[in-house]
C-alpha positions as a Markdown table, in Angstrom:
| # | Residue | x | y | z |
|---|---|---|---|---|
| 1 | Unk | 86.4 | 111.4 | 187.0 |
| 2 | Unk | 84.9 | 108.0 | 187.4 |
| 3 | Unk | 84.3 | 105.8 | 184.4 |
| 4 | Unk | 81.1 | 103.8 | 184.2 |
| 5 | Unk | 81.0 | 100.1 | 183.5 |
| 6 | Unk | 79.0 | 100.9 | 180.3 |
| 7 | Unk | 81.7 | 103.3 | 179.1 |
| 8 | Unk | 84.5 | 100.8 | 179.8 |
| 9 | Unk | 82.7 | 98.1 | 177.8 |
| 10 | Unk | 82.1 | 100.5 | 174.9 |
| 11 | Unk | 85.8 | 101.6 | 174.8 |
| 12 | Unk | 87.2 | 98.1 | 175.3 |
| 13 | Unk | 85.0 | 97.0 | 172.4 |
| 14 | Unk | 86.5 | 99.5 | 170.0 |
| 15 | Unk | 89.0 | 98.5 | 167.3 |
| 16 | Unk | 92.7 | 98.9 | 168.5 |
| 17 | Unk | 93.2 | 102.1 | 166.6 |
| 18 | Unk | 90.2 | 103.8 | 168.1 |
| 19 | Unk | 91.1 | 102.5 | 171.6 |
| 20 | Unk | 94.6 | 104.0 | 171.1 |
| 21 | Unk | 93.1 | 107.4 | 170.0 |
| 22 | Unk | 90.8 | 107.4 | 173.1 |
| 23 | Unk | 93.8 | 106.7 | 175.3 |
| 24 | Unk | 95.8 | 109.6 | 173.9 |
| 25 | Unk | 92.9 | 112.1 | 174.1 |
| 26 | Unk | 91.9 | 111.0 | 177.6 |
| 27 | Unk | 95.4 | 111.1 | 179.2 |
| 28 | Unk | 96.2 | 114.5 | 177.7 |
| 29 | Unk | 92.8 | 115.8 | 178.9 |
| 30 | Unk | 93.2 | 114.4 | 182.4 |
| 31 | Unk | 97.0 | 114.9 | 182.5 |
| 32 | Unk | 97.6 | 111.5 | 184.0 |
| 33 | Unk | 98.2 | 107.9 | 183.0 |
| 34 | Unk | 97.4 | 104.8 | 185.0 |
| 35 | Unk | 99.3 | 101.6 | 185.6 |
| 36 | Unk | 99.6 | 98.8 | 188.2 |
| 37 | Unk | 102.1 | 99.2 | 191.1 |
| 38 | Unk | 103.3 | 97.0 | 193.9 |
| 39 | Unk | 106.7 | 98.2 | 195.0 |
| 40 | Unk | 107.5 | 98.4 | 191.2 |
| 41 | Unk | 105.4 | 98.7 | 188.1 |
| 42 | Unk | 103.7 | 95.7 | 186.5 |
| 43 | Unk | 105.4 | 94.6 | 183.3 |
| 44 | Unk | 104.0 | 92.1 | 180.8 |
| 45 | Unk | 106.0 | 89.8 | 178.6 |
| 46 | Unk | 105.3 | 88.3 | 175.2 |
| 47 | Unk | 106.1 | 84.6 | 174.5 |
| 48 | Unk | 109.2 | 85.9 | 172.7 |
| 49 | Unk | 110.3 | 87.7 | 175.9 |
| 50 | Unk | 109.6 | 91.3 | 174.8 |
| 51 | Unk | 108.6 | 93.4 | 177.8 |
| 52 | Unk | 106.1 | 96.2 | 178.0 |
| 53 | Unk | 104.6 | 98.5 | 180.7 |
| 54 | Unk | 100.8 | 98.3 | 180.6 |
| 55 | Unk | 99.1 | 101.7 | 180.8 |
| 56 | Unk | 95.5 | 102.8 | 180.8 |
| 57 | Unk | 93.5 | 106.1 | 180.6 |
| 58 | Unk | 91.8 | 105.6 | 183.9 |
| 59 | Unk | 91.9 | 103.7 | 187.2 |
| 60 | Unk | 88.9 | 101.6 | 186.3 |
| 61 | Unk | 90.5 | 100.1 | 183.2 |
| 62 | Unk | 93.7 | 99.1 | 185.2 |
| 63 | Unk | 91.6 | 97.5 | 187.9 |
| 64 | Unk | 90.0 | 95.2 | 185.4 |
| 65 | Unk | 93.4 | 93.9 | 184.2 |
| 66 | Unk | 94.9 | 92.7 | 187.5 |
| 67 | Unk | 96.0 | 89.4 | 186.1 |
| 68 | Unk | 96.6 | 86.5 | 188.5 |
| 69 | Unk | 100.3 | 87.4 | 188.6 |
| 70 | Unk | 99.4 | 91.0 | 189.5 |
| 71 | Unk | 96.8 | 90.4 | 192.2 |
| 72 | Unk | 98.7 | 92.4 | 194.7 |
| 73 | Unk | 99.2 | 95.3 | 192.4 |
| 74 | Unk | 97.0 | 98.4 | 192.7 |
| 75 | Unk | 96.1 | 101.0 | 190.1 |
| 76 | Unk | 98.4 | 104.1 | 190.5 |
| 77 | Unk | 98.3 | 107.3 | 188.6 |
| 78 | Unk | 101.3 | 108.8 | 186.9 |
| 79 | Unk | 101.5 | 112.5 | 186.2 |
| 80 | Unk | 101.6 | 113.0 | 182.4 |
| 81 | Unk | 104.7 | 115.2 | 182.6 |
| 82 | Unk | 106.5 | 112.6 | 184.7 |
| 83 | Unk | 105.4 | 109.9 | 182.3 |
| 84 | Unk | 106.8 | 111.8 | 179.3 |
| 85 | Unk | 110.0 | 113.2 | 180.8 |
| 86 | Unk | 111.1 | 110.4 | 183.1 |
| 87 | Unk | 109.3 | 107.1 | 182.6 |
| 88 | Unk | 109.3 | 106.8 | 178.8 |
| 89 | Unk | 113.0 | 107.6 | 178.5 |
| 90 | Unk | 113.8 | 105.1 | 181.2 |
| 91 | Unk | 111.6 | 102.5 | 179.5 |
| 92 | Unk | 113.3 | 103.1 | 176.2 |
| 93 | Unk | 116.7 | 102.7 | 177.7 |
| 94 | Unk | 115.6 | 99.4 | 179.1 |
| 95 | Unk | 114.1 | 98.4 | 175.8 |
| 96 | Unk | 110.6 | 98.1 | 177.3 |
| 97 | Unk | 107.7 | 99.1 | 175.1 |
| 98 | Unk | 104.3 | 100.4 | 176.3 |
| 99 | Unk | 101.2 | 98.3 | 176.2 |
| 100 | Unk | 98.4 | 100.8 | 175.7 |
| 101 | Unk | 94.9 | 100.1 | 176.9 |
| 102 | Unk | 95.5 | 96.4 | 177.7 |
| 103 | Unk | 92.2 | 94.4 | 177.8 |
| 104 | Unk | 91.4 | 91.8 | 180.4 |
| 105 | Unk | 92.3 | 89.2 | 177.8 |
| 106 | Unk | 95.8 | 90.5 | 177.7 |
| 107 | Unk | 95.5 | 92.1 | 174.2 |
| 108 | Unk | 97.1 | 95.5 | 174.0 |
| 109 | Unk | 98.4 | 98.1 | 171.6 |
| 110 | Unk | 102.2 | 97.8 | 171.8 |
| 111 | Unk | 104.0 | 101.0 | 170.9 |
| 112 | Unk | 107.5 | 102.2 | 171.5 |
| 113 | Unk | 108.2 | 105.3 | 173.6 |
| 114 | Unk | 109.2 | 107.6 | 170.7 |
| 115 | Unk | 105.9 | 107.0 | 168.9 |
| 116 | Unk | 103.8 | 107.4 | 172.0 |
| 117 | Unk | 105.6 | 110.7 | 172.9 |
| 118 | Unk | 105.0 | 112.0 | 169.3 |
| 119 | Unk | 101.3 | 111.2 | 169.5 |
| 120 | Unk | 100.8 | 112.7 | 173.0 |
| 121 | Unk | 102.7 | 115.9 | 171.9 |
| 122 | Unk | 100.5 | 116.1 | 168.8 |
| 123 | Unk | 97.4 | 115.9 | 170.9 |
| 124 | Unk | 98.7 | 118.5 | 173.3 |
| 125 | Unk | 98.8 | 121.0 | 170.4 |
| 126 | Unk | 95.0 | 120.9 | 170.5 |
| 127 | Unk | 95.2 | 122.4 | 174.0 |
| 128 | Unk | 97.3 | 125.4 | 173.3 |
C-alpha cells in the first residue's frame, strides 16, 4: 500500500509518542517493517557511540532518510515474524537499539528490543 507525500508529512509532524504508536499499528497491520539495506543493514550512531537500526512503517519513509552515508542503501522490507524472532534478539545481543520512524533530520524514537517486542505483541492482541 503506497503512502502519499501528504500522509508522510502528517505522520512525520506528529509528536514522537504518536509517531511511535502509528509505527506499531502500521507494522502489525501490514506484517512488515522497513529498513535500509546494502549488503548489510544501515546502522546509525549517536555522538556517544550508541548504535541503532533505523526502521520505518513503510518504504516511502525509509526512502526519505537515505542520508549521505546511506546513498547506496535501498529500502527493504522485513517480515514482521522474522523481525521479532530473529533480528531483534540478534540486535539485543549486539547491544544495538532500534531507531523507530527516523525523520530526515535524524531524529528518531530510540527503544530497546524488549520494549519494542512487548508493544508489538500488545498490538497483535487486537488482531486475535
